[in-house]
C-alpha positions in Angstrom: -11.8 -42.7 -67.2 -13.3 -39.2 -66.7 -15.4 -40.5 -63.8 -12.4 -41.8 -62.0 -10.6 -38.4 -62.4 -13.7 -36.7 -61.1 -13.8 -38.9 -58.0 -10.1 -38.4 -57.4 -10.6 -34.6 -57.5 -13.5 -34.9 -55.0 -11.4 -36.9 -52.7 -8.5 -34.4 -52.9 -10.8 -31.4 -52.4 -12.4 -33.1 -49.4 -9.0 -33.9 -47.9 -7.9 -30.3 -48.4 -11.1 -29.0 -46.9 -10.7 -31.2 -43.9 -7.1 -30.1 -43.5 -8.2 -26.4 -43.7 -10.9 -27.1 -41.1 -8.3 -28.7 -38.8 -5.8 -25.9 -39.1 -8.6 -23.3 -38.7 -9.7 -25.0 -35.5 -6.1 -25.1 -34.2 -5.7 -21.4 -35.0 -8.9 -20.6 -33.2 -7.8 -22.6 -30.2 -4.4 -20.9 -30.1 -6.0 -17.5 -30.4 -8.3 -18.3 -27.5 -5.4 -19.5 -25.4 -3.2 -16.6 -26.2 -5.7 -13.8 -26.2 -3.3 -11.5 -24.3 -2.3 -8.3 -26.0 1.5 -8.6 -26.3 3.2 -5.2 -26.4 6.7 -5.1 -28.1 6.7 -1.5 -29.4 5.2 1.9 -28.5 1.4 1.5 -28.8 -1.7 3.7 -28.5 -4.9 1.9 -27.6 -8.4 2.6 -29.0 -10.3 4.5 -26.3 -13.6 3.0 -27.6 -12.4 -0.7 -27.3 -12.4 -3.0 -24.3 -9.3 -5.1 -23.9 -8.3 -8.2 -21.9 -4.9 -8.7 -20.3 -1.8 -6.9 -21.6 1.8 -8.2 -21.3 4.6 -5.7 -21.9 7.7 -7.4 -23.3 9.9 -4.6 -24.5 11.9 -1.8 -22.9 12.0 1.9 -23.8 8.5 2.1 -25.1 5.3 4.0 -24.4 1.8 2.5 -23.9 -0.9 5.1 -24.0 -4.3 3.8 -23.1 -6.2 7.0 -24.0 -8.7 6.0 -21.2 -9.3 2.4 -22.6 -10.6 -0.3 -20.2 -9.1 -3.6 -19.4 -12.1 -5.6 -18.0 -11.6 -8.8 -16.0 -14.4 -10.4 -14.0 -17.8 -8.6 -14.0 -19.6 -11.0 -11.6 -19.0 -12.4 -8.1 -17.3 -10.9 -5.1 -14.2 -8.8 -5.5 -12.4 -11.2 -3.1 -12.7 -13.8 -5.9 -11.2 -11.8 -8.7 -8.2 -13.4 -10.5 -5.5 -12.5 -13.0 -3.4 -9.4 -13.6 -4.5 -6.8 -16.0 -1.1 -5.5 -17.0 2.0 -7.6 -16.5 5.7 -6.8 -17.1 8.8 -8.7 -16.2 12.4 -7.7 -16.8 11.7 -4.6 -18.9 12.7 -1.0 -18.2 12.2 2.5 -19.4 8.5 2.0 -20.0 5.9 4.8 -19.9 2.4 3.6 -19.1 -0.4 6.2 -19.0 -4.1 6.8 -19.3 -5.3 3.2 -18.9 -8.0 1.8 -16.7 -8.4 -1.8 -15.4 -11.0 -3.4 -13.1 -12.2 -6.8 -12.2 -8.7 -8.3 -11.7 -6.8 -9.6 -8.8 -4.1 -7.0 -9.5 -4.3 -4.0 -11.8 -0.5 -3.6 -12.6 2.4 -5.9 -11.6 6.0 -5.0 -12.6 9.0 -7.1 -11.6 12.7 -6.6 -12.2 12.6 -3.2 -13.9 13.8 0.4 -13.6 13.0 3.8 -15.1 9.3 3.3 -15.3 6.8 6.2 -15.5 3.2 5.2 -14.6 0.9 8.2 -14.9 -2.8 8.9 -15.0 -3.9 5.3 -14.7 -6.9 4.0 -12.7 -6.6 0.5 -11.0 -9.7 0.8 -8.8 -12.3 -1.9 -8.1 -9.9 -4.9 -8.3 -9.4 -7.5 -5.5 -11.0 -6.2 -2.3 -11.7 -8.1 0.9 -13.1 -6.0 3.7 -14.4 -9.2 5.5 -10.9 -10.8 5.9 -9.7 -11.2 9.5 -6.2 -10.6 10.9 -3.0 -11.2 9.1 -1.6 -11.2 5.6 -3.7 -12.0 2.6 -1.3 -11.6 -0.4 0.0 -8.6 -2.2 -2.6 -7.6 -4.7 -5.2 -5.0 -5.5 -4.0 -1.9 -7.4 -0.2 -1.7 -8.2 2.5 -4.2 -7.1 6.1 -3.5 -7.8 8.8 -6.1 -7.1 12.5 -5.3 -7.5 11.7 -2.0 -9.3 14.0 1.0 -9.0 14.3 4.6 -10.0 10.7 4.8 -11.2 7.8 7.3 -10.9 4.2 6.7 -10.0 2.2 9.9 -10.5 -1.4 10.9 -10.5 -2.8 7.4 -10.5 -5.8 5.9 -8.7 -6.5 2.6 -6.9 -9.6 2.8 -4.7 -11.8 -0.1 -3.4 -8.9 -2.6 -3.5 -7.0 -4.7 -1.0 -3.6 -2.8 -1.3 -3.5 0.4 -3.2 0.2 0.2 -3.9 2.8 -2.3 -2.8 6.6 -1.9 -3.1 8.7 -5.1 -2.5 12.5 -4.9 -2.7 12.1 -1.7 -4.5 14.4 1.3 -4.2 14.7 5.0 -5.1 11.2 5.4 -6.5 9.0 8.5 -6.4 5.3 8.1 -5.5 3.5 11.4 -5.8 0.1 12.9 -6.2 -1.7 9.5 -6.3 -5.1 8.6 -4.8 -4.7 5.1 -3.2 -7.5 5.7 -0.7 -10.4 3.5 0.6 -8.7 0.2 0.8 -9.4 -2.9 2.9 -5.8 -3.5 3.9 -3.3 -0.8 3.2 -3.2 2.2 0.9 0.6 1.9 0.6 2.8 -0.9 1.7 6.7 -1.0 1.8 8.4 -4.3 2.3 12.2 -4.3 2.2 12.0 -1.2 0.2 14.5 1.7 0.8 15.2 5.2 -0.3 11.8 5.9 -1.8 10.1 9.3 -1.7 6.3 9.3 -1.0 4.9 12.8 -1.3 1.4 14.4 -1.5 -0.7 11.2 -1.9 -4.2 10.4 -0.7 -3.6 7.4 1.6 -6.7 7.8 3.7 -9.4 5.3 4.7 -7.1 2.4 4.8 -9.3 0.4 7.2 -10.9 -3.0 7.6 -13.4 -3.1 10.4 -16.9 -4.5 11.1 -19.6 -2.5 12.8 -19.1 -2.7 16.5 -15.6 -4.1 16.2 -13.0 -2.6 18.6 -9.9 -2.8 16.5 -9.5 -2.3 12.8 -7.4 -5.5 12.7 -4.1 -4.7 11.1 -5.3 -2.3 8.4 -3.6 1.0 7.9 -3.0 3.9 5.6 0.7 3.2 5.4 2.6 0.0 6.4 6.4 0.2 6.7 7.7 -3.4 7.2 10.8 -5.6 7.1 13.8 -3.5 6.7 12.3 -0.6 4.7 14.8 2.1 5.6 15.7 5.7 4.7 12.3 6.5 3.0 10.8 9.9 3.1 7.0 10.3 3.6 6.0 13.9 3.2 2.7 15.8 3.2 0.5 12.7 2.7 -3.2 12.4 3.8 -3.3 9.3 6.0 -6.5 10.1 7.9 -9.3 7.7 8.8 -7.2 4.5 8.8 -7.0 1.6 11.1 -3.7 3.2 11.9 -2.5 6.2 9.9 1.1 5.1 9.7 2.3 1.8 11.0 6.0 0.9 11.3 5.7 -2.8 12.1 8.3 -5.4 13.1 6.1 -8.4 12.7 9.1 -10.6 11.7 11.6 -8.8 14.0 13.3 -6.9 11.1 13.4 -3.2 12.0 12.8 -0.3 9.5 15.1 2.7 10.4 16.1 6.0 9.1 12.7 7.0 7.8 11.5 10.6 7.8 7.8 11.3 8.3 7.1 15.0 7.8 3.8 16.9 7.4 1.6 13.9 7.2 -2.0 14.0 8.6 -2.8 10.8 10.4 -5.8 12.1 12.3 -9.1 10.2 12.9 -7.4 6.7 13.0 -9.5 4.0 14.7 -6.4 2.8 16.6 -3.2 5.0 16.4 -2.4 8.0 14.3 1.2 6.7 14.2 2.3 3.4 15.6 6.0 2.6 15.5 8.0 -0.3 17.0 11.3 0.4 15.3 14.2 2.6 16.3 15.9 5.6 14.7 13.0 7.2 12.8 12.1 10.9 12.7 8.6 12.4 13.0 8.3 16.1 12.2 5.2 18.3 12.0 2.7 15.5 11.6 -0.9 15.5 12.8 -2.3 12.7 14.9 -5.5 14.1 16.4 -8.9 12.5 17.3 -7.5 8.9 17.3 -7.5 6.4 20.0 -3.8 7.4 20.5 -1.9 10.0 18.6 1.6 8.3 18.7 2.1 4.8 20.1 5.9 4.3 20.4 7.1 1.2 22.0 10.6 -0.1 21.1 11.4 3.1 19.3 14.8 3.9 20.6 16.7 6.9 19.3 13.6 8.4 17.6 12.9 12.1 17.2 9.5 13.7 17.6 9.6 17.3 16.6 6.6 19.8 16.5 3.9 17.2 16.0 0.2 17.5 17.0 -1.2 14.7 19.2 -4.4 16.2 20.6 -8.0 15.2 21.4 -7.2 11.5 21.4 -9.3 8.9 23.1 -12.4 11.0 23.4 -15.7 9.3 24.1 -17.2 11.0 21.1 -14.4 9.6 18.8 -12.1 6.6 18.7 -11.2 5.4 22.1 -9.9 1.8 21.9 -7.6 0.0 24.4 -6.9 2.5 27.3 -3.3 1.9 28.4 -4.5 1.2 32.0 -8.0 0.3 33.0 -10.0 3.5 33.8 -7.0 5.7 33.2 -7.7 6.8 29.6 -5.5 7.4 26.6 -2.6 9.7 25.6 -1.5 12.0 22.9 1.9 10.3 22.9 2.6 7.0 24.7 5.8 5.0 25.1 4.7 1.6 26.2 5.4 -2.2 25.9 9.0 -1.5 24.7 12.1 0.6 25.6 12.6 4.0 24.1 16.1 5.2 25.0 17.9 8.2 23.6 14.6 9.5 22.3 13.9 13.3 21.8 10.4 14.8 21.9 10.4 18.6 21.4 7.7 21.2 20.7 4.8 18.8 20.4 1.2 19.9 21.0 -0.6 17.5 23.2 -3.9 19.1 24.5 -7.4 17.8 25.2 -6.5 14.1 25.3 -8.6 11.8 27.4 -5.7 11.0 29.7 -2.1 12.1 29.6 -0.6 14.4 27.1 2.6 12.2 27.1 2.7 8.9 28.9 5.9 6.9 29.7 4.9 3.5 30.9 7.4 0.8 32.0 6.9 -2.9 32.1 4.0 -3.3 34.5 4.5 -7.0 35.3 8.1 -6.6 36.3 7.7 -3.1 37.7 10.1 -1.8 35.1 12.9 -4.3 35.7 12.7 -6.0 32.4 13.1 -2.8 30.4 15.8 -1.5 32.7 17.9 -4.5 31.9 17.9 -3.7 28.2 18.0 0.1 28.5 21.2 2.0 29.0 20.3 5.5 27.9 17.9 8.3 28.6 15.1 10.1 26.7 14.4 13.8 26.7 11.0 15.4 26.6 11.3 19.2 26.0 8.2 21.4 26.3 7.7 24.8 24.9 5.5 26.5 27.6 4.1 28.9 25.1 2.8 26.1 22.9 2.5 22.8 24.7 0.1 21.7 27.3 1.1 18.4 28.7 
């Protein structure tokens, strides 16, 4: 009788042990599958730890990284990096500071939120593809904001990435004192994003070019695209880009009402400023030592006030695509599109390898095509004490 009881206990203990092993294995599997750090309350990270992905799921909280790292991939080319280091969807009022992330497709992605403060973070060395050709290659790299409003990005870094910072359908945000330089596509991209203030940022070296290549493809320090209107870009460093600032209408949707003041777009491989959209204002910007200072085609009702567009197209610097064979470059050129009701006043255009200011009609039709769509006039006013045209 005692022997039977002993055998029964052994069977029961064995079954319990196997059940414990089963649930333990399930728990380990679940932990492996859900290794994300889920943030639902204010949290301070351990600066001496390395973390994986973070998902923020609560509003009105603070996440202080204290310099902690989120490490993604450590091997392979940056063009193969995957995943998002910090992800937030539908939460607002979040303060994110002092955190670093590398080895990811994107450092930070926020969708459908407002009232964010992102400060003192470093999203460098994420997705980066300097060998990519022409065209779009996704929104990724440093910071991506989609449908985010009334938020502040301040004193952050995102270097050696595809896009330093991307705003999509995002309004009334302030982007200031950040270093989004040395990117393979854009340092800052605005897509259907309006009413934003971009001030005192390092948006330089936004360039993708191979040795000996003529054009820097479509890389640029700043890309304004697809109905991004009424933004203010003030006192930013946009030097050494493919373009310095590019207002593009790739899909035919113009971006208007933008103010560009005090930005330095010099040393661009292509154009210091290239704009194909109407009703924008350029005041006291620098576009020197580029292939062209300002390339303005299709820029009706624009205003160019007291800008510098000098020493462009020199043989010793960038000198790509002369506007006519053997006739050099220009400080400011209106070409390949109408530019009616445009005012250019007090601009410095000296030492260019060609015209100071060039107005060029449609060559194939001898101007007839543009005359059919133009009903206004433009004014170029020179200050003889300052300008040399």
